[in-house]
C-alpha positions in Angstrom: 0.0 0.0 0.0 1.6 3.1 -1.2 -0.8 5.9 0.4 1.3 7.1 3.7 -2.0 8.0 5.3 -3.4 4.0 5.0 -2.0 0.6 6.5 -3.0 -2.4 5.2 -4.2 -4.5 8.2 -3.7 -8.2 8.8 -7.2 -9.0 6.9 -5.6 -7.0 3.7 -8.5 -4.0 4.3 -7.1 -0.4 4.3 -7.1 1.3 7.9 -5.9 4.9 8.9 -2.3 5.3 9.2 -1.7 5.4 12.8 -3.1 1.3 13.1 0.7 0.5 12.1 2.1 1.4 15.4 0.6 -1.2 17.3 -0.9 -4.6 16.8 -3.6 -4.0 19.6 -5.0 -0.6 17.7 -6.4 -3.0 15.0 -9.4 -3.6 17.4 -9.7 -0.5 18.9 -9.8 1.3 15.4 -12.2 -1.5 13.9 -14.8 -1.5 16.8 -14.4 1.5 18.8 -12.7 4.7 17.6 -15.1 7.2 15.5 -18.2 5.5 16.8 -20.7 7.9 18.5 -21.1 7.2 22.0 -23.9 8.5 24.6 -23.5 6.3 27.4 -22.2 8.7 30.2 -20.1 6.2 31.9 -18.1 5.4 28.7 -18.0 9.5 28.1 -16.3 9.7 31.6 -13.8 6.9 31.0 -12.7 8.5 27.7 -12.3 11.5 29.0 -10.4 10.7 32.2 -7.8 8.3 30.0 -7.4 10.9 27.4 -6.1 13.1 30.7 -3.9 10.4 31.9 -2.4 10.0 28.5 -1.2 13.6 28.4 2.6 13.1 27.8 2.0 9.2 27.2 1.4 7.4 24.1 -2.3 5.9 24.0 -1.0 2.5 23.2 0.3 2.5 27.1 -3.4 4.0 28.2 -5.1 1.4 25.9 -3.1 -1.5 27.6 -3.7 -0.5 31.1 -7.6 0.2 30.4 -8.7 -3.1 32.1 -6.5 -1.8 35.2 -7.7 1.5 35.2 -11.6 0.0 35.1 -10.8 -2.1 38.0 -9.2 0.6 39.9 -11.7 3.5 39.1 -14.8 1.3 40.0 -15.5 1.0 36.0 -15.4 4.8 35.7 -18.6 5.0 37.7 -18.3 8.6 38.2 -21.3 8.7 40.9 -18.9 6.5 43.2 -15.4 8.4 42.3 -17.1 11.6 43.3 -17.2 10.2 46.9 -13.3 8.9 46.9 -11.1 10.3 49.8 -7.7 10.5 50.6 -7.6 6.8 51.3 -8.7 6.2 47.6 -6.0 8.6 46.7 -3.1 6.8 48.3 -4.7 3.2 46.8 -4.4 4.6 43.6 -0.9 6.0 43.7 0.0 2.2 45.1 -1.7 0.6 41.9 1.1 -0.3 39.6 -1.4 -1.2 36.8 -2.3 2.1 36.4 -0.5 5.4 35.7 0.5 6.4 39.0 0.7 10.4 38.7 -0.9 12.4 41.8 -2.6 14.9 39.9 -4.3 13.3 37.4 -5.8 10.7 39.8 -7.0 14.0 42.0 -8.0 15.4 38.8 -10.2 12.4 37.8 -11.6 12.4 41.4 -12.4 15.9 41.1 -13.8 15.9 37.5 -16.3 13.4 38.9 -18.0 16.0 41.1 -18.1 18.5 38.0 -19.7 15.3 35.8 -22.3 15.2 38.4 -23.3 18.9 38.3 -23.3 18.9 34.4 -25.6 15.6 34.6 -27.7 18.3 37.1 -27.8 21.0 34.9 -28.0 19.6 31.1 -29.9 16.0 32.2 -26.7 13.8 31.3 -22.8 14.2 30.6 -23.8 13.2 27.0 -26.3 16.2 26.4 -23.4 18.3 27.4 -20.4 17.0 25.6 -22.8 16.5 22.3 -23.5 20.3 22.2 -19.7 20.7 20.9 -20.1 18.3 17.9 -18.5 20.2 15.1 -19.9 20.9 11.6 -18.0 18.7 8.9 -16.5 21.5 7.5 -14.0 22.0 10.1 -12.5 18.5 9.4 -10.0 18.3 6.8 -10.3 15.2 4.1 -6.6 13.8 5.1 -5.4 13.9 8.8 -1.8 13.2 9.1 0.7 13.2 12.1 2.2 16.4 11.0 -1.0 18.3 10.5 -2.4 17.0 14.2 -1.7 19.4 16.4 -3.0 22.4 14.4 -6.3 20.0 13.2 -7.1 19.8 17.2 -7.3 23.5 17.6 -10.7 23.6 16.0 -13.4 26.3 17.1 -15.3 23.0 18.8 -12.3 21.8 20.4 -10.9 24.9 22.1 -14.8 25.7 22.8 -15.7 22.3 24.7 -11.8 22.7 26.7 -12.8 26.2 27.5 -16.3 25.5 28.8 -15.2 22.3 30.7 -12.7 24.4 32.4 -15.2 27.1 33.3 -17.1 24.4 34.8 -14.0 23.6 37.0 -13.0 20.5 34.8 -9.3 19.7 35.0 -6.6 18.4 32.6 -8.7 18.8 29.5 -6.7 21.1 26.9 -8.0 21.2 23.1 -5.6 18.6 22.0 -7.1 16.4 24.7 -10.8 17.7 23.7 -10.3 16.9 20.1 -8.7 13.3 20.7 -11.8 12.7 22.8 -14.0 13.7 19.9 -12.5 11.7 17.5 -12.9 8.5 19.5 -16.3 9.1 20.8 -17.6 9.8 17.4 -18.5 13.4 17.3 -15.8 13.7 14.4 -15.4 11.2 11.7 -11.7 11.2 11.1 -11.3 7.5 9.6 -9.3 8.2 6.3 -11.5 8.9 3.2 -10.2 5.1 2.1 -10.4 3.5 5.2 -12.6 0.9 5.1 -14.2 2.1 8.7 -14.9 5.3 7.4 -18.2 4.3 6.1 -19.4 2.4 9.0 -18.4 5.3 11.4 -20.4 7.7 9.2 -23.7 5.2 9.0 -23.3 5.2 12.8 -23.2 8.7 12.9 -26.2 8.9 10.8 -28.2 7.0 12.9 -27.3 8.3 16.1 -30.0 10.2 18.2 -28.0 13.1 19.6 -28.6 13.4 23.2 -30.8 16.5 24.0 -31.4 17.1 20.7 -35.3 17.2 21.2 -34.6 19.7 23.9 
């Protein structure tokens, strides 16, 4: 395959270029990345894991995801909001996760913010999907060299600022855009990627949370 923006998977299908960097990316790319999500717990999990990824690779976080889920009660933010100093120390002693005190404490703090957003908007999903960008904000081809500029879209900057205004921590524009890509707020599968049409069909059939309000 000569297109540098594509990678031929083990089944011969063309996939987004970043899949080439780890074999475990294939399933994540095919089954999760870019498909719309409205489940609050999954959204909070992804927001938290994207924050933990800051300064690290997604491969590191993906390989630790099950350990993170076990450590953080399946990312049930209603339970996490009740964590105390003993939980912080427990998490700092858990070798299965990223033991960064600031990010651990931010996740606990953000769980309380998530509860406030649910009270105000009806669900975390209803808040997040308010920032779905228009297709015109996305270039046809996303390259590694361009990702930093692409990430600073009006939608990702606004989502980051609004979360910060509500008190959310560790969620800048680049983190916000990575979250949007993963949770299907944008479809950044390459044009020739075999998953692009699947993701677009899922987005077309998706009922936007709060759209009827």
